[in-house]
N, C-alpha and C positions, 0 to 999 in steps of 0.2 A: 303222375301227371303234373303235379305242382313242381316237383324237382326238375322235370324236363323244361317247363316254362321258365323257371328261374335261370337254368343254364343257358337257354336260348336268349334270354334278356341280357344276361351278362356277356354272352358272346357278341350280341348286337352292340352293347356299350363299348366292348373292347375294340370292335371294328372302327369306331370313331376316334380312338386314341392312336397316337403314332406308335411306331414299332417299339417293342419292349414294354408297352403298357404304361409308359410314363406320361404324366401330364406335360403339355407344352407350356413353357413359361409365358405368363401374360404380358402382352405388349401394350404400348400406348398408355392411356391413363386409367387402366383397370385396377383391380384390387391388388394385383401383384406389384404394380408400379407404386401404389400407395404404401404397400408394406415396405418398399425399398427406401422410402423417405427417411433420412437420418433423423435421430432425435434432435429437437431444438431447431427444426427447419424454419421455412418461411412462415408457415402458419403460426407456429409458436411465437416467433418474433413479432408478428403483427398483433397477436393477442396481448403480448406484454406491452407493446407500444400504446395500444388503446387503453389498457389499464393504467399505464403511467400518465397518459394524457388526461384520463378521467380523474386521477388522483390530483393532478395539478390544477384542473379547472374547478374541482369541488372545494370551494372556500368554506371557512367555518360558518359564515352566515348562511350559505346555501345548505350546508349540513344541518344547521339548526332548524331552518324552515322545513327541510325535508323530513327530519325526525319528528318535528311538531305535527306536520301533516299526517305522518304515519300514526302517531299517537291519537290524533283526533279522529282519523278514519277508523282506528281500532275501537275507540270509544263509541263512535257512531254505529259500527257493526255490532258492538256489544249491546247497544241500546235497543236495536231492532230485534234482538233475539227474544224468544218467548221465555217468560219467567218460569222457573221450575215450580212444580207443585210442592207444597210442604212435605208431602209423603214421598217425594223423590221422583214422581212422574211428571211428564211435561204437562203444563197447564192446558186444560181443555177449553177454557173460556177465551183464549186468544190474547191474554194479557202479556205484555212485553216487559222487559227490564226497565225501559224508560217510564212506562206507566207506573211500574212498581217504585221507581225512584221518586216520582212526584208524590207518592203516598207516604214517603218516609217523613219522620219528624224533622223539624227545622235543624236541630243540632246534628242529626245524622246526615242530612243533606249538606250542611256546612262542612262536616268532616270529609265527605266525599269530594266536594269541590275543592277544599283546602289541600287534600292529598293530590288531586290532579294539578292544581296550581303549583304546589311545591315541586312536583316532578318536572313540570315545564320550567319552573324557575331554576331548579338545579341544572336542567339541561342547558338553559341559556346562560347560566353562570359559567358552565364549562366552555360554551361557545365564546363568551366574552373573554375568558382567560386565553383561549387560542387566538382570538382577534388581537388582544393586547400583545401576545407573544409575537405574532406576525408583524404588528406595528413596530414593536421594539426591534425586531430583526431588520425591518426596513430602515428604521432610524439609524441603527448601528451601521448598516451598509452605506446609508447616505453620509454618515459621519466619517466612515472610513474613506469613502470616495472623496469627500471634502478635504480630509486630511491628506490624502494622496495628491489632490490638486494643489493644496497649499504647499506641500513638500516639493512638488514639481515646480510650482511658481517660485519658491524660495531658491531652488537649484538654478532655475533660469535667471533669477535676479542675481545670484552669486556669479554665474557665468558672465552676465552682462557687466557686473561690477569689475570682474577680472579683466574683461575685454576693455572696459573704459580705462582702468588703471594702466593696462598695457599700452593703449593708445595715448594716454596722457604721458607715460614715460617716453614713448617714441616721439611725441610732439616736443617734450622738454629736451630730449637729446638732440632733435633737429634744431630747435631754437638755440641750444647751447653751441652746437656745431656751427650754425650761422654766425653767432656772436663771436666765436673763436676765429672764424674765417675773416670777419670784418676787422677784428682787432689785430689779426696777423697782418692784414694789408696796411692798416694804419701804422703798425709797428715798423714795417719795412719802409713806408713812406717817410716817417719821422726820422728813422735811422739814416736814410739817404740824405735828408735835409740837414741833419747834424754834420754829416761828413762834408757836405757842400760848404757849410759854415767854416769848417776847418781849412778848406781851401782859401776862403776869404780872410782867414786869420793868419795867413802865411807869414808875412814879414813883420807882423805887429803882435807877436805872441809873447814878447818879453814884458813881464809885469814889473820887475824890480831888479836892481843891481846893488848889492850892499856888501859891507864888510862882514865877513864871517867871524863868529866868536872864536873859531879855531884858527883864525888867520887867513889872509887872502880874500879874494873877492868871490862872492857867490851870486849867481844869476838865477832868478826865478822866472821860468817861462813855461808856457803851455805847449802841448803837442800841436803841430800844424802841418799842413801838407803843401809842398811846393808845386808850382805849375798851375794849370787851370783845371777846373772840374769837368768831368766827362760823364754824360748820362749812361755810358756803356759800362760803367764800373760794375763788376759782378758783386753779388751779395757777400761772397767770401772776402773780397778786398775791402768792402765797407766794414765788415766785422773786424778785420785786422786793424783798420784805422781807429775804430771805436775802442778796441782793447788798448791801443797805445795812448789814446786820449784820456781815458779814465785812469790809466796808470799814472800819467803825468799830473793829473789833478791831485791824486793822493800823495804823490811825491812832493808837489808844491806845498800841500798842507803840512806835511811833516817838516819841511824846511822852515816854514813859518813858525812852527811850534818850537824848533830847536835853535835856529840861527838868526832869525830876523832882527836886525838892529834898526830901531825906529829912526835913527839919525842917518841911515844909509840913503844913497841916492835912489830915487824912485822915478821910473819912466812911465809916462802915460800918454797914449795916443788918442787924440780927440775923436777920430773917426771910428773907433772900435767899441764905443759904448753900446750901440744897438746890437752888435754881433754878440757881445758877452751876455746881454739881456736875453737874446733869443736862444742862446745856448742853454742858459739857465731854465728857460721855459720848456725847451725840448726835453731836457733831463727830467724835469718835473712831469711832463706828459708821459714819458716812458715808464716812470715809476707808477703813475696813476693807471696806466693800461694794465699793469700786472694786477692791481687791485680790482679793476673793472671786469676781469675775466679773460684769461688767456689759456691756450692749450698748455699741456705739460711741457712740450718741447720748447715753446716760446718762453715759459717761465724759467726753464733751465738755461736758456740762452741769455736772458737778462741777468741771471745769477752769475753766469760766467763773466759777463761784462762788468759786474759789480756796479750796476747802475745806481742802486740805493746809496752805496758808499761814495760814488762819484758825485751825486747830487749834493750830499752833505758836505763833501770837501769843497765843491765849488761855492756853496753858500758860505763856508768859512772864509774863502778868499774874497768874496764880495763884501764881507763884513769888515774887512780891514780898510779903513779910510785912507791910509797912507798910500795904498796901491792905486788909488783912483783919483788922487788930486792932480790938478792941472799944473804942470811945471811951467807952462808958458805964461801964466798970469803973474 
């Protein structure tokens, strides 16, 4: 009878299962779905995050207060416990450990309180060490941040200094370029004025006629230009005239050094004194322009003209008094 009922129960249970007698897999949020959760899933991550947050929020001071509270609660719980009988059984008179504590001698009571205070003191000594450690870490982090800020400020300052130096160099270059441009224009203007004076010197360029020590008559004259001056002269033509003029000055100086006879006949034209003085001034101005700042091309141009030597030669000619005395007096 029992075996028949068991078989009928098993057949009834089997009719509820799918074909083959296998269990259907659990769907939705059942236990089967829970078993399929991979290890380290969402629930584990949330627990880890909460633990981490708790560890970050639990400061050494909070830990010290919490531990002290636990110790005090434990002592309070211990104080309300019934005192054991000296024979090992629980006291029947309802005496507690606190009442037993008050019955202790003063030295034993002091020892108990000293032990409790020493435990709490040691606990707070550890808490203080952790607090100081955290403070030192924060100070170190603040110092590192301050050092980084100082380093960044130093780099910014260095970049600013470099930028200022670059701007200063650019400004100096621009100033020098403007100065060169102004001096170049002045150089061209004075060169053109000097050539114009050579036109005015046309028929009055003979300084002296004298007997040469080598025999014959020698004439000392400067280079001059025939005709009338034209403002349309190109700068190349002006340069050619200046080259011939400076050459004539140095030739005249050499003749004075070798052949000049102080007793020779000297010609002097009264209307040419101002022209010679202005020629001397212009030669001096051209020489000063080179010292005042010219471009490399203009300096080379003055060197080719031999302006320095020409100015010295003209000064030598002007220093000879016999060339400039008035024959009409």
